C-alpha positions in Angstrom: 0.0 0.0 0.0 2.9 2.4 0.7 4.3 2.0 -2.8 0.9 2.7 -4.4 0.7 5.9 -2.3 4.1 6.9 -3.6 3.0 6.3 -7.2 -0.2 8.3 -6.8 1.7 11.3 -5.5 4.3 11.2 -8.2 2.7 14.0 -10.4 1.2 16.1 -7.6 2.8 19.4 -6.5 4.7 20.0 -3.3 5.1 23.7 -2.5 3.7 24.7 -5.9 6.4 22.8 -7.8 5.6 19.9 -10.1 7.3 16.7 -8.8 9.1 14.3 -11.1 7.6 11.1 -12.2 8.9 7.6 -11.5 11.1 5.2 -13.4 10.4 1.5 -12.8 13.2 -0.9 -14.0 11.0 -4.0 -14.3 12.5 -7.4 -14.4 10.2 -9.7 -16.5 12.1 -13.0 -15.8 13.3 -15.6 -18.3 10.2 -15.6 -20.5 7.2 -17.5 -19.2 4.9 -15.0 -17.4 4.3 -17.3 -14.6 7.9 -16.3 -13.5 7.0 -12.6 -13.3 7.0 -11.4 -9.6 4.1 -9.8 -8.1 6.2 -6.7 -7.6 7.0 -6.6 -11.3 3.4 -7.0 -12.2 2.4 -4.0 -9.8 5.1 -1.7 -11.4 3.8 -2.6 -14.9 0.3 -1.8 -14.0 1.4 1.5 -12.3 3.2 2.7 -15.5 1.8 5.2 -18.0 4.5 4.3 -20.5 6.2 0.9 -21.1 9.5 0.9 -23.0 11.6 -2.1 -24.0 13.3 -4.3 -26.6 10.3 -5.1 -28.9 10.6 -8.8 -28.4 10.4 -8.4 -24.6 7.5 -6.1 -25.1 5.5 -8.7 -27.0 6.2 -11.2 -24.2 4.4 -9.1 -21.7 1.7 -7.6 -24.1 -1.1 -9.7 -22.4 -0.4 -7.7 -19.1 -0.7 -4.3 -20.7 -3.8 -2.1 -21.2 -5.0 0.0 -24.0 -4.5 3.1 -21.8 -0.7 2.6 -21.7 1.8 4.0 -24.2 4.0 1.2 -25.4 7.4 1.9 -27.1 9.2 -1.0 -28.5 12.7 -0.6 -30.1 15.3 -3.0 -31.8 18.2 -4.8 -30.2 21.3 -2.5 -29.9 19.3 0.6 -28.8 19.8 0.0 -25.1 21.3 3.4 -24.4 18.6 5.3 -26.3 15.9 3.3 -24.5 17.4 4.3 -21.2 17.7 8.1 -22.2 14.1 8.1 -23.4 12.8 6.3 -20.1 14.7 8.9 -18.0 13.5 11.9 -20.0 9.9 10.8 -19.8 10.1 10.2 -16.1 11.7 13.6 -15.6 8.7 15.1 -17.3 6.5 13.6 -14.7 5.5 10.3 -16.4 5.5 7.0 -14.7 7.7 4.9 -16.9 8.5 1.1 -16.8 11.6 0.2 -18.7 11.6 -3.6 -19.0 14.5 -6.2 -19.0 14.5 -9.9 -19.5 15.6 -12.0 -16.5 16.9 -9.6 -13.8 17.2 -5.9 -14.7 20.6 -5.8 -12.7 22.2 -8.7 -14.6 23.5 -7.7 -18.1 20.4 -5.6 -18.5 19.1 -2.0 -18.3 19.7 -1.1 -14.6 23.4 -0.3 -15.2 23.1 2.0 -18.2 20.2 3.9 -16.5 22.2 4.6 -13.4 25.3 5.4 -15.4 23.3 8.0 -17.4 21.7 9.3 -14.1 25.2 9.7 -12.7 26.4 11.7 -15.7 23.4 14.0 -15.2 24.3 14.7 -11.6 21.2 12.8 -10.4 20.6 13.2 -6.6 18.2 10.4 -6.0 15.0 12.1 -7.2 13.8 13.7 -10.5 13.1 10.9 -11.2 12.7 8.4 -8.4 13.9 5.0 -9.5 12.4 1.7 -8.4 14.2 -1.6 -9.3 12.3 -4.9 -9.2 14.4 -8.2 -9.0 13.6 -10.9 -11.3 14.2 -14.6 -12.0 17.4 -14.6 -14.1 18.1 -17.1 -17.0 20.8 -18.9 -15.1 18.5 -19.4 -12.1 15.9 -20.9 -14.3 18.3 -23.2 -16.1 19.8 -24.3 -12.8 16.4 -25.2 -11.4 15.5 -26.9 -14.7 18.5 -29.3 -14.4 18.2 -29.9 -10.6 20.7 -28.4 -8.2 23.5 -27.1 -10.5 24.3 -24.0 -8.4 24.4 -25.6 -4.9 27.8 -24.1 -4.2 29.7 -20.9 -5.2 28.9 -19.7 -8.6 29.5 -16.8 -11.0 28.2 -15.4 -14.5 30.4 -14.3 -17.2 29.3 -12.8 -20.5 31.4 -14.0 -23.5 30.4 -11.1 -25.7 33.4 -8.7 -26.4 31.2 -6.0 -27.8 31.6 -3.9 -24.6 34.5 -5.7 -22.7 37.9 -6.5 -24.3 38.4 -10.2 -24.8 41.7 -10.4 -22.8 39.7 -9.2 -19.7 37.0 -11.8 -20.4 39.5 -14.5 -20.9 41.3 -13.6 -17.6 38.0 -13.8 -15.7 37.2 -17.2 -17.3 40.6 -18.5 -16.1 40.1 -17.0 -12.7 36.7 -18.6 -12.3 38.0 -21.9 -13.6 41.0 -21.8 -11.2 38.6 -20.8 -8.3 36.4 -23.8 -9.1 33.2 -21.7 -9.5 30.2 -23.1 -11.1 30.0 -20.8 -14.2 27.0 -19.5 -16.2 28.1 -18.3 -19.7 25.9 -15.6 -21.0 26.1 -14.6 -24.7 28.0 -17.6 -25.5 27.9 -17.6 -29.2 26.4 -15.8 -32.2 26.7 -15.6 -36.1 29.6 -13.2 -35.7 31.1 -14.5 -32.4 32.0 -18.2 -33.1 35.2 -18.8 -31.3 34.8 -17.4 -27.9 32.9 -20.2 -26.3 35.5 -22.8 -27.7 38.3 -20.8 -26.1 36.5 -20.7 -22.8 36.0 -24.4 -22.9 39.7 -24.9 -23.8 40.6 -22.9 -20.6 38.1 -24.9 -18.5 39.6 -28.2 -19.6 42.9 -27.2 -18.1 41.3 -27.1 -14.6 38.3 -29.6 -14.6 37.8 -33.2 -15.5 36.3 -34.1 -18.9 33.4 -35.5 -17.1 32.4 -32.1 -15.6 28.6 -31.7 -16.2 27.4 -29.1 -18.5 23.8 -27.8 -19.2 23.0 -25.9 -22.5 19.6 -24.3 -22.4 18.0 -22.5 -25.3 14.9 -20.2 -24.8 14.6 -21.4 -21.1 10.9 -21.3 -19.9 9.7 -20.4 -23.5 7.4 -22.7 -25.7 10.4 -23.8 -27.8 12.7 -24.5 -24.8 15.5 -26.9 -25.3 17.7 -28.1 -22.5 20.7 -30.6 -22.9 22.7 -32.1 -20.1 26.2 -33.1 -21.3 29.8 -33.0 -20.2 32.7 -30.7 -20.8 34.2 -33.4 -23.1 31.0 -34.0 -25.1 29.8 -30.4 -25.3 29.0 -29.5 -29.0 30.0 -25.8 -29.2 28.5 -25.5 -32.7 25.1 -26.4 -31.3 25.1 -23.2 -29.1 23.8 -19.8 -30.2 22.8 -16.4 -29.0 19.5 -17.7 -27.4 21.5 -20.2 -25.3 23.0 -20.1 -21.8 25.8 -22.6 -20.8 26.0 -23.7 -17.2 29.2 -25.5 -16.3 29.6 -27.3 -13.0 32.5 -27.3 -10.8 35.0 -30.1 -10.1 32.6 -31.7 -7.5 29.4 -31.6 -9.7 28.0 -34.8 -11.0 25.1 -36.0 -13.1 22.3 -38.2 -11.6 19.3 -39.3 -13.7 19.8 -36.5 -16.2 20.1 -33.8 -13.4 23.2 -31.9 -12.4 24.0 -31.8 -8.7 26.7 -29.5 -7.2 27.1 -30.5 -3.5 26.8 -27.7 -0.9 30.2 -28.6 0.6 33.4 -30.3 -0.4 33.1 -32.6 2.6 29.9 -34.2 1.3 31.1 -34.2 -2.2 33.8 -36.7 -1.1 31.0 -39.3 -0.6 30.4 -39.1 -4.3 34.1 -39.2 -5.2 34.3 -42.5 -3.1 32.3 -44.2 -5.7 33.4 -42.3 -8.8 37.2 -42.1 -8.2 39.3 -39.2 -7.0 39.1 -36.3 -9.5 40.4 -33.8 -7.2 44.1 -34.8 -6.9 45.2 -32.4 -9.5 43.8 -29.5 -7.2 46.2 -30.3 -4.3 48.9 -27.8 -4.7 51.5 -27.1 -2.0 51.3 -23.7 -0.4 54.4 -22.0 -2.0 53.9 -19.0 0.2 54.3 -21.0 3.4 57.4 -20.6 5.6 58.5 -24.2 5.1 58.5 -24.0 1.2 62.3 -24.3 0.9 62.0 -27.7 2.5 60.2 -28.9 -0.7 63.4 -28.6 -2.7 64.8 -30.4 -4.5 61.5 -31.9 -5.7 60.6 -35.2 -7.5 57.9 -34.7 -10.1 55.2 -37.4 -10.1 51.5 -37.6 -11.1 52.3 -35.6 -14.3 49.2 -36.3 -16.3 47.1 -33.2 -16.8 49.5 -31.2 -14.7 49.4 -27.5 -15.6 53.0 -26.2 -16.1 54.0 -22.8 -17.2 57.5 -21.8 -18.6 58.1 -18.0 -18.9 61.0 -17.5 -21.3 61.8 -18.9 -24.6 65.7 -18.8 -24.6 68.2 -21.5 -23.8 67.2 -21.6 -20.1 63.6 -22.0 -21.1 64.5 -24.6 -23.5 66.4 -26.6 -20.9 63.5 -26.5 -18.5 61.0 -27.8 -21.1 63.4 -30.5 -22.2 63.6 -31.8 -18.6 59.8 -31.7 -18.3 59.4 -33.6 -21.5 62.0 -36.2 -20.6 60.4 -36.7 -17.1 56.9 -37.0 -18.6 58.2 -39.6 -21.2 59.6 -41.7 -18.4 56.2 -41.7 -16.7 54.1 -42.0 -20.0 52.3 -39.0 -18.8 50.9 -36.0 -20.6 51.4 -32.7 -18.8 50.1 -29.5 -20.2 53.1 -27.3 -20.7 52.5 -23.7 -21.7 55.5 -21.6 -22.9 54.9 -17.8 -22.6 57.4 -15.9 -24.4 57.5 -13.4 -27.4 60.4 -15.4 -28.9 61.5 -19.0 -28.7 64.4 -21.1 -29.8 64.2 -23.4 -32.9 63.9 -26.4 -30.7 61.0 -24.9 -28.6 59.2 -23.9 -31.8 59.5 -27.3 -33.1 58.1 -28.8 -30.0 55.2 -26.4 -30.3 54.6 -27.3 -33.9 54.5 -31.0 -32.9 51.9 -30.2 -30.2 54.1 -31.3 -27.3 53.9 -27.8 -25.8 51.6 -24.8 -26.1 53.4 -21.6 -27.2 51.8 -18.2 -26.5 54.1 -15.7 -28.4 53.8 -12.8 -26.1 55.4 -11.5 -22.9 54.4 -12.7 -19.4 51.4 -10.8 -18.0 49.8 -10.8 -14.4 47.2 -13.5 -14.4 49.0 -15.9 -16.6 49.6 -18.4 -13.8 46.1 -19.1 -12.7 45.7 -22.8 -12.2 49.5 -23.6 -12.6 51.0 -26.2 -10.4 54.5 -25.6 -11.5 56.2 -22.5 -12.8 59.6 -21.7 -14.3 60.7 -18.1 -14.4 63.2 -18.2 -17.3 63.2 -14.9 -18.9 66.4 -12.6 -19.2 64.9 -9.9 -17.0 65.4 -10.1 -13.2 62.4 -7.9 -12.4 60.1 -9.9 -14.6 61.3 -13.2 -13.0 60.7 -11.8 -9.6 57.1 -10.9 -10.6 56.5 -14.4 -11.9 57.8 -15.8 -8.6 55.6 -13.5 -6.6 52.5 -14.5 -8.6 53.3 -18.1 -8.4 53.4 -17.9 -4.6 50.1 -16.1 -4.5 48.4 -18.9 -6.6 50.1 -21.7 -4.6 52.3 -23.0 -7.5 55.8 -24.2 -7.1 58.4 -21.9 -8.8 
């Protein structure tokens, strides 16, 4: 009742001055109107003007009345929609600006508040009300069971507004941190390689059996949901209408549902019957006071070990040769990444043969996420010191 009173007063005068209207940032959920909250319905009814992406406007059309002004616009005009909604609300209108899912997740809340900030907004003129909504990743997680039972994050793979190196670093950090990950905007006609690259990064940190859900048009009449694994994921079958949900190292599939245990202690009950897939995550604490007692070290359990060699000169070549020789003795298959703008002919040959992965660029902070063993073999002392410092921070031997 209090909110209704506020809306009714929005166009009355106070001290002879006309008050501003109200701007409702309405979250309409993933698509099916049954997921629309009561608060969102209330704000839609209170609005004189409804603005949104035209496809979303049609989704809520059954809830609108003939007395409301409806403004639909194409995809890509988000900033213009935000400007229009703010301007109308500042003129004293009650405006609903709609977003799918939750307005605060890759939607209209952020651009609205950014524009208001640029205008020196003081909290009124207009007043802004944000209604939370059921996001797409919540709907997908519910559809497949209990996929987000532990820590999770959402990452958009669209590099339209965010540079790809930043996105890739976030993917690596989330993978190293063992988060359940919801990938928004995973693929489109123009963006065909980003999801494949993200999957490549994930495979460095998680077993091939990691559960994955691919959901297209979740909660809508043509909904499609597939439960698969990281190894079997068909990247080409994913499009711009899809959301990809990747489990963590403890997630498992039961009767077509994805389960992520609430704690790692309970997850071990499942591991007892499925085999130990977490051994690769056991890294010594390189920052501990007793780290020097670990040297010299004997390298074992090489398969799938993440190893980074920074430096492509003779020293780097010697380190890589030793790693390859040790791996051959164990018939193991470690993942050896060489990070260096240049490399010796031998290193280049090993890269061409697929025995190592060569990234022809200088070392950058964040390159060591997920590494178990690191070699600082550049010719620059300061760079080597930075590499050693990051290795200690991520718990890698160096």
